[in-house]
C-alpha positions as CSV (number, residue, x, y, z in Angstrom):
1,X,24.4,86.8,168.7
2,X,25.3,85.7,165.2
3,X,27.7,88.6,164.7
4,X,29.5,87.8,167.9
5,X,29.9,84.2,166.9
6,X,31.2,85.2,163.4
7,X,33.6,87.6,165.0
8,X,35.1,84.9,167.3
9,X,35.2,82.4,164.5
10,X,37.1,84.8,162.3
11,X,39.4,85.8,165.2
12,X,40.2,82.1,165.8
13,X,40.9,81.5,162.1
14,X,43.2,84.5,162.0
15,X,45.1,83.2,165.1
16,X,45.5,79.8,163.5
17,X,46.9,81.3,160.3
18,X,49.3,83.5,162.2
19,X,50.5,80.5,164.2
20,X,51.0,78.4,161.1
21,X,52.8,81.2,159.4
22,X,55.2,81.6,162.3
23,X,55.8,77.9,162.4
24,X,56.7,77.9,158.6
25,X,58.9,81.0,159.0
26,X,60.7,79.2,161.8
27,X,61.3,76.2,159.6
28,X,62.7,78.4,156.9
29,X,65.1,80.2,159.3
30,X,66.2,76.8,160.6
31,X,67.2,75.8,157.0
32,X,69.6,78.7,156.8
33,X,71.5,77.3,159.8
34,X,71.9,73.7,158.6
35,X,74.5,72.4,156.1
36,X,73.3,71.3,152.7
37,X,75.1,69.3,150.1
38,X,75.0,71.3,146.9
39,X,75.4,70.2,143.3
40,X,78.8,69.9,141.8
41,X,80.3,73.2,140.9
42,X,78.6,75.2,143.7
43,X,81.2,77.2,145.6
44,X,80.6,78.9,148.9
45,X,77.1,79.0,150.2
46,X,76.6,82.8,150.2
47,X,77.7,83.1,146.6
48,X,75.6,80.1,145.5
49,X,72.5,81.5,147.2
50,X,73.1,84.9,145.6
51,X,73.4,83.5,142.1
52,X,70.9,80.6,142.1
53,X,67.6,81.6,140.6
54,X,65.8,78.4,141.8
55,X,64.8,77.3,138.3
56,X,65.3,73.6,138.9
57,X,67.1,73.0,135.6
58,X,70.0,71.3,137.3
59,X,67.6,69.0,139.1
60,X,65.9,68.0,135.8
61,X,69.3,67.4,134.2
62,X,70.5,64.9,136.9
63,X,70.3,61.4,135.3
64,X,70.3,59.7,138.8
65,X,67.6,61.9,140.4
66,X,70.1,62.8,143.0
67,X,69.3,66.5,143.2
68,X,66.1,67.8,144.8
69,X,64.7,71.3,145.2
70,X,64.4,72.1,148.9
71,X,61.1,72.5,150.6
72,X,60.5,74.3,153.9
73,X,61.0,71.0,155.7
74,X,64.5,70.3,154.2
75,X,67.9,71.4,155.6
76,X,68.6,73.7,152.6
77,X,67.1,77.1,151.7
78,X,63.7,76.7,150.2
79,X,63.7,76.2,146.4
80,X,67.4,75.6,146.1
81,X,69.0,72.4,144.8
82,X,70.6,70.0,147.2
83,X,71.1,66.3,147.8
84,X,71.3,63.8,150.6
85,X,74.3,61.6,150.0
86,X,73.0,58.8,152.2
87,X,69.8,58.5,150.1
88,X,71.2,59.0,146.6
89,X,74.8,60.1,146.2
90,X,76.2,62.3,143.5
91,X,77.9,60.1,140.9
92,X,79.9,63.0,139.4
93,X,78.9,62.3,135.8
94,X,81.7,62.8,133.3
95,X,79.7,65.4,131.3
96,X,78.4,67.2,134.4
97,X,74.9,67.9,133.1
98,X,73.8,69.9,136.1
99,X,76.5,72.5,135.5
100,X,75.7,72.6,131.7
101,X,72.0,73.4,132.4
102,X,72.6,76.1,135.0
103,X,71.6,79.4,133.3
104,X,73.5,81.5,135.9
105,X,77.0,81.0,137.3
106,X,75.7,79.4,140.5
107,X,77.3,76.2,139.4
108,X,80.8,77.2,138.1
109,X,81.2,76.4,134.4
110,X,85.0,76.3,134.6
111,X,84.6,72.7,135.6
112,X,83.2,71.9,132.2
113,X,86.6,72.8,130.6
114,X,88.7,71.4,133.5
115,X,86.8,68.2,133.8
116,X,85.2,66.3,136.6
117,X,88.6,65.8,138.4
118,X,88.7,69.5,139.2
119,X,85.7,69.2,141.5
120,X,86.3,69.0,145.2
121,X,83.4,67.1,146.7
122,X,83.4,64.8,149.7
123,X,86.9,65.6,150.9
124,X,87.3,64.6,154.5
125,X,89.2,66.9,156.8
126,X,90.7,65.1,159.8
127,X,91.5,67.0,163.0
128,X,94.5,65.0,164.3
129,X,94.2,66.5,167.8
130,X,90.8,64.9,168.3
131,X,91.1,61.8,166.1
132,X,91.4,58.7,168.2
133,X,93.2,56.8,165.3
134,X,96.0,59.4,165.5
135,X,96.5,58.4,169.1
136,X,97.2,54.8,168.0
137,X,93.8,53.4,169.0
138,X,91.8,51.4,166.4
139,X,88.7,53.4,165.3
140,X,86.4,53.3,162.3
141,X,83.9,55.9,163.3
142,X,84.6,58.1,160.3
143,X,84.4,55.1,158.0
144,X,81.0,54.2,159.4
145,X,79.7,57.8,159.3
146,X,80.7,58.7,155.8
147,X,78.1,58.2,153.2
């Protein structure tokens, strides 16, 4: 009787672990589909993910605590740096400490020589075909939505 009870208890624990593992894997896959705001100097997402070693040095270098390392529950790939502009925006520091600290070229060091003005972050792209303001109608939806 005891052996049977232990067997079912172990089987139930295994089932729970498998379910939890599947749930966490699903969250991780979801993160790949979402858009994450990356630190200054990060170029296309595929290149960034290939080069980023998830060391967290850029996060430590940020004087405003803007950058965070993603967890399984965030919209970025686990362990990679990202930020949420609505919570704490990137202030584009003149000396760009996050790029200086990056040991790989995941954050492009060319911006250290070219200056902060060379960074292209937060540039809005307007589709004039679907923009109500282009039709002559007053609208401030973009203004309200932009962090």
